[in-house]
C-alpha positions in Angstrom: 37.7 -8.0 -31.0 38.0 -4.3 -30.3 34.5 -3.7 -31.6 33.2 -6.5 -29.4 34.9 -5.0 -26.3 33.5 -1.6 -27.1 30.0 -3.1 -27.4 30.4 -4.8 -24.1 31.6 -1.6 -22.5 28.7 0.4 -24.1 26.1 -2.1 -22.8 27.6 -2.0 -19.3 27.6 1.8 -19.3 24.0 1.8 -20.4 23.0 -0.5 -17.5 25.0 1.6 -15.1 23.0 4.7 -16.2 19.7 2.7 -15.9 20.6 1.7 -12.3 21.9 5.1 -11.3 21.4 8.4 -13.1 18.4 7.1 -15.1 16.9 5.0 -12.3 13.6 6.9 -12.7 13.2 5.2 -16.1 13.7 1.7 -14.8 10.1 0.7 -14.3 9.1 2.0 -17.8 12.0 0.3 -19.5 11.4 -3.1 -17.7 7.7 -2.9 -18.6 8.5 -2.1 -22.3 11.1 -4.9 -22.8 8.9 -7.5 -21.2 5.5 -6.3 -22.5 4.4 -5.9 -18.9 5.6 -9.4 -17.7 8.5 -8.1 -15.6 6.6 -8.2 -12.3 5.0 -11.6 -13.2 8.6 -13.0 -13.6 9.6 -11.5 -10.3 6.5 -12.9 -8.5 7.5 -16.4 -9.8 10.4 -16.4 -7.4 8.2 -15.9 -4.3 7.3 -19.6 -4.1 10.9 -20.5 -3.8 11.8 -18.1 -1.0 12.0 -19.6 2.5 11.5 -17.4 5.6 11.6 -16.1 8.1 14.7 -13.9 7.4 15.2 -12.8 3.8 17.8 -10.6 2.1 17.3 -9.3 -1.4 20.5 -8.2 -3.1 20.1 -5.6 -5.9 16.6 -4.7 -4.8 16.3 -2.0 -7.4 13.1 0.1 -7.1 12.0 -2.2 -4.3 8.9 -3.9 -5.8 9.8 -7.4 -4.4 10.4 -6.1 -0.9 6.7 -5.4 -0.5 5.3 -8.9 -1.0 8.2 -10.4 1.0 7.3 -8.2 4.0 3.6 -8.8 3.5 4.3 -12.5 3.9 5.5 -11.8 7.4 9.2 -12.2 6.6 11.9 -10.1 8.3 13.3 -8.4 5.2 16.4 -6.5 4.3 17.4 -5.1 0.9 20.8 -4.2 -0.4 21.7 -2.2 -3.4 24.8 -0.2 -4.5 22.8 2.5 -6.2 21.8 5.4 -4.0 19.1 6.3 -6.5 17.6 2.9 -6.3 17.8 3.1 -2.5 15.8 6.3 -2.5 13.2 4.9 -4.9 12.8 1.8 -2.7 12.4 3.9 0.4 9.7 6.0 -1.1 7.9 2.9 -2.4 8.0 1.2 1.0 6.7 4.4 2.7 3.8 4.6 0.4 3.0 0.9 1.2 3.2 1.6 4.9 6.2 -0.6 5.3 9.0 1.9 6.0 9.6 0.5 9.5 9.3 -3.2 8.4 12.1 -3.4 5.8 15.7 -2.5 6.3 17.6 -0.9 3.4 21.4 -0.8 3.2 23.8 0.4 0.6 26.8 -1.7 -0.3 28.5 -4.3 -2.4 27.5 -7.9 -2.3 31.2 -8.9 -2.2 31.5 -7.2 1.2 28.1 -7.6 2.9 28.0 -5.6 6.1 25.9 -8.3 7.8 26.4 -11.0 10.4 27.2 -14.7 9.7 24.2 -17.0 9.3 21.8 -14.1 9.5 19.4 -15.1 6.7 17.4 -18.2 5.7 17.2 -17.0 2.1 19.0 -14.6 -0.2 17.1 -13.5 -3.3 18.7 -12.0 -6.5 16.6 -11.1 -9.5 18.0 -10.2 -12.9 21.6 -9.8 -11.6 24.5 -8.6 -13.6 27.6 -10.9 -13.7 28.8 -9.9 -10.2 26.5 -12.6 -8.9 28.9 -15.3 -10.1 32.1 -13.8 -8.7 33.7 -16.0 -6.1 33.7 -13.1 -3.6 30.0 -12.5 -4.1 29.1 -16.2 -3.6 31.4 -16.4 -0.6 29.7 -13.4 1.1 26.3 -14.9 0.4 27.3 -18.3 1.8 28.6 -16.5 4.9 25.4 -14.7 5.7 23.1 -17.7 5.0 22.0 -20.0 7.8 23.1 -23.6 7.8 20.1 -24.7 5.8 19.6 -21.5 3.9 19.2 -21.0 0.2 20.1 -18.6 -2.6 17.3 -18.0 -5.1 18.4 -16.4 -8.4 16.0 -15.3 -11.2 18.5 -14.8 -14.0 16.0 -14.2 -16.8 12.4 -14.2 -18.0 11.5 -14.5 -21.7 8.4 -14.1 -23.9 7.1 -17.1 -25.7 5.1 -15.4 -28.4 6.2 -15.4 -32.1 5.0 -12.0 -33.3 7.4 -9.5 -34.8 7.3 -7.6 -31.5 8.3 -10.7 -29.5 11.2 -11.3 -32.0 12.5 -7.8 -31.7 12.4 -7.9 -27.9 14.2 -11.3 -27.9 16.8 -9.8 -30.2 17.3 -6.8 -27.9 17.8 -9.2 -24.9 20.3 -11.2 -26.9 22.5 -8.4 -28.1 22.6 -6.9 -24.6 23.6 -10.2 -23.1 20.5 -10.5 -21.0 19.2 -13.7 -22.7 20.0 -16.2 -25.5 18.8 -15.6 -29.0 17.3 -19.1 -29.1 14.6 -20.3 -26.7 16.6 -23.2 -25.2 16.3 -21.7 -21.8 16.0 -25.1 -20.0 19.3 -26.4 -21.4 21.7 -27.5 -18.7 24.6 -26.3 -20.9 23.2 -22.8 -21.1 23.2 -22.4 -17.4 26.5 -24.2 -16.8 28.4 -21.0 -15.8 25.8 -20.6 -13.0 25.8 -24.2 -11.8 29.6 -24.5 -11.9 30.2 -21.3 -10.0 27.5 -22.2 -7.4 28.9 -25.7 -7.0 32.4 -24.4 -6.6 31.1 -22.1 -3.8 29.7 -25.1 -2.0 26.0 -24.8 -3.0 23.8 -27.5 -4.5 22.0 -25.8 -7.4 18.8 -26.9 -9.2 17.3 -25.3 -12.3 13.5 -24.5 -12.6 11.7 -23.3 -15.8 8.4 -21.8 -14.7 5.7 -21.6 -17.4 3.6 -18.5 -17.3 1.0 -16.9 -19.5 2.7 -15.8 -22.6 6.2 -16.2 -21.1 8.5 -18.3 -19.0 10.9 -17.5 -16.1 14.1 -19.3 -15.2 14.9 -19.8 -11.6 18.0 -21.3 -9.9 17.7 -22.5 -6.3 21.1 -23.0 -4.7 20.9 -24.8 -1.3 23.6 -24.4 1.2 
């Protein structure tokens, strides 16, 4: 038990470094562990986003903020990491979108935003905070009456080479995915659906087939 607790702490500490002090390595790490599919998995969520007002929580380096703004949505991004905030600001400036996207630093559990402000909230590859009652209550509050929460909890490779197996193992031991490819199992995603239902949402599960991989999406309607 002590060893397991230490491993959980070690993994969380590693992710904290990745999102903060080592944020500059995030793109390289995400490319490596997905064999270049990370952005493809992210793009799969776009078709489930409903405008015109979108909030991305945990925006990271800001890659998804660009296509959201290019679709004509009024976009805001929230992240707790100041390092990720600076990276996103630089990326938006290079894309000529610095004045089109608002960036704020803060916790999801205490969103500094008005009630009913957004038609969609997007969260991609979130850590367990996304299922905390305080997080879901805050998201519910800022969503419009017919708004939705779109969660991309994971993407996975479907190849069977030794490289694919090693990457699947790494995802499993760090708690980012299951060791077995039963990603469409309702039982696997029960913690998500139960938490979302308890918060008042109506969740639906989508498994998106992509070239050489699949992405899991959960759409929670208010």
